[in-house]
C-alpha positions as CSV (number, residue, x, y, z in Angstrom):
1,M,125.7,-0.8,143.6
2,E,128.0,0.8,146.2
3,K,127.8,4.5,146.7
4,K,131.2,6.1,146.2
5,L,132.7,8.9,148.3
6,T,135.9,10.5,146.9
7,V,138.0,13.5,147.8
8,R,140.1,15.4,145.3
9,K,141.8,18.7,144.7
10,A,139.2,21.4,143.7
11,T,139.1,22.8,140.3
12,Q,137.8,26.1,139.0
13,Q,134.6,24.4,138.0
14,D,133.9,23.6,141.6
15,I,133.7,27.2,142.9
16,T,129.9,27.5,142.6
17,D,129.5,24.4,144.8
18,I,132.2,25.4,147.2
19,L,130.7,28.9,147.7
20,A,127.3,27.3,148.3
21,L,128.8,25.1,151.0
22,V,130.4,28.2,152.6
23,R,127.0,29.9,152.6
24,E,125.5,26.7,154.2
25,L,128.2,26.9,156.9
26,A,127.4,30.6,157.6
27,V,123.7,29.6,158.2
28,Y,124.8,26.8,160.5
29,E,127.1,29.2,162.4
30,K,124.2,31.7,162.8
31,A,125.8,34.3,160.5
32,P,123.9,34.0,157.2
33,D,124.5,37.6,156.1
34,E,128.2,37.6,156.8
35,V,129.4,36.0,153.5
36,S,130.5,38.7,151.1
37,N,132.9,36.5,149.1
38,T,132.0,35.9,145.5
39,E,132.8,33.3,142.9
40,E,135.0,35.8,141.0
41,M,137.1,36.5,144.2
42,M,137.4,32.7,144.9
43,L,138.5,32.0,141.4
44,K,141.1,34.8,141.5
45,D,142.4,33.9,144.9
46,G,142.5,30.1,144.4
47,F,143.4,29.8,140.8
48,G,144.9,33.2,139.8
49,R,148.5,34.3,139.4
50,T,148.9,34.9,143.1
51,K,147.0,31.9,144.5
52,I,146.5,32.2,148.2
53,Y,144.5,29.1,149.1
54,D,144.1,25.4,148.2
55,A,140.8,23.6,148.3
56,F,139.7,20.0,148.3
57,V,136.2,18.7,147.6
58,A,134.3,15.6,148.7
59,E,132.1,14.0,146.1
60,Y,129.3,11.5,146.7
61,E,127.5,10.0,143.8
62,G,128.9,12.7,141.5
63,N,127.8,15.6,143.7
64,I,130.1,17.9,145.7
65,I,129.0,17.5,149.3
66,G,131.9,18.9,151.2
67,T,135.0,21.0,151.0
68,A,138.2,21.9,152.9
69,I,140.0,25.2,152.3
70,T,143.5,25.7,153.5
71,Y,146.3,28.2,153.3
72,Y,149.8,28.7,154.8
73,R,150.4,30.6,157.9
74,Y,153.8,31.2,159.5
75,S,154.6,30.5,163.2
76,T,157.6,32.2,164.5
77,W,157.9,29.3,167.0
78,K,157.3,26.4,164.6
79,G,157.8,27.7,161.0
80,K,155.4,26.9,158.1
81,C,151.9,25.8,159.2
82,L,148.8,24.8,157.3
83,Y,145.7,26.7,158.3
84,L,142.4,24.9,157.8
85,E,140.0,27.8,157.1
86,D,136.9,25.7,156.6
87,L,136.0,22.0,156.8
88,I,132.4,21.8,155.6
89,V,130.2,18.8,154.9
90,S,126.6,19.5,153.8
91,E,124.2,18.6,156.6
92,P,122.4,15.7,154.8
93,Y,125.8,14.0,154.2
94,R,127.3,14.3,157.7
95,G,128.2,10.9,159.2
96,I,129.2,9.1,156.0
97,G,132.9,9.8,156.4
98,A,133.3,12.8,154.2
99,G,134.7,15.0,157.0
100,K,137.2,12.4,158.0
101,Q,138.4,12.0,154.4
102,L,138.7,15.7,153.9
103,F,140.6,16.2,157.2
104,N,142.9,13.3,156.4
105,T,143.6,14.8,153.0
106,C,144.5,18.1,154.6
107,I,146.8,16.3,157.0
108,K,148.5,14.5,154.2
109,F,148.8,17.7,152.1
110,G,150.3,19.6,155.1
111,K,152.9,16.9,155.5
112,E,153.7,16.9,151.8
113,M,154.1,20.7,151.9
114,E,156.5,20.3,154.9
115,C,154.3,22.1,157.3
116,K,155.1,21.7,161.0
117,R,151.5,21.7,162.2
118,M,147.9,22.2,161.0
119,V,145.8,24.7,162.9
120,W,142.1,25.8,162.8
121,Q,139.3,27.3,164.8
122,V,136.1,25.8,165.9
123,L,133.2,27.5,167.7
124,D,132.9,26.5,171.3
125,W,129.2,25.5,170.9
126,N,129.8,23.2,167.9
127,E,129.8,19.9,169.8
128,P,129.8,17.7,166.8
129,A,133.0,19.4,165.4
130,L,134.7,19.4,168.8
131,G,134.0,15.7,169.2
132,F,135.3,15.0,165.7
133,Y,138.6,16.9,166.3
134,K,139.1,15.2,169.7
135,T,139.0,11.8,167.9
136,Y,142.3,12.9,166.3
137,G,143.8,13.8,169.7
138,A,143.8,17.5,168.6
139,H,144.7,20.1,171.2
140,L,141.7,22.5,171.5
141,D,143.0,25.7,173.2
142,G,140.5,27.7,175.2
143,E,143.1,30.2,176.3
144,W,143.6,32.4,173.1
145,I,141.1,35.0,172.1
146,N,140.6,35.6,168.4
147,G,141.1,39.1,167.1
148,S,140.0,40.5,163.8
149,L,139.8,43.9,162.2
150,E,137.7,44.8,159.0
151,L,139.9,46.5,156.4
């Protein structure tokens, strides 16, 4: 029997698995204690009255093994853009095409939502991710410095 990999829009029932993937990513990015998000916050922000993000999940043999989380951002130069906050595939399932299916789903979603571009960040030491994005011909800008401020 062929093992099936599918990608679909996330539902509220997927939040536990999505947050587990976010925590797995935090460990991979050497920041395991930085995740303060909760299932309650993710449910409110992704499925509440003022929804601020969209999420997709990759399923393999009935288990959620990956996720992509997006939201809109506005460029004064380009207009509406899709921001890819996270593209996560659980480590044991990397290399089976889940990341590619998730990324392609985000591209399609961005086009359907009439976004002018899709943007994201990647750590400069994450060679597998850098290589993945380069296969798409993505522009990886080393010029801009990220800024953030805790509120």
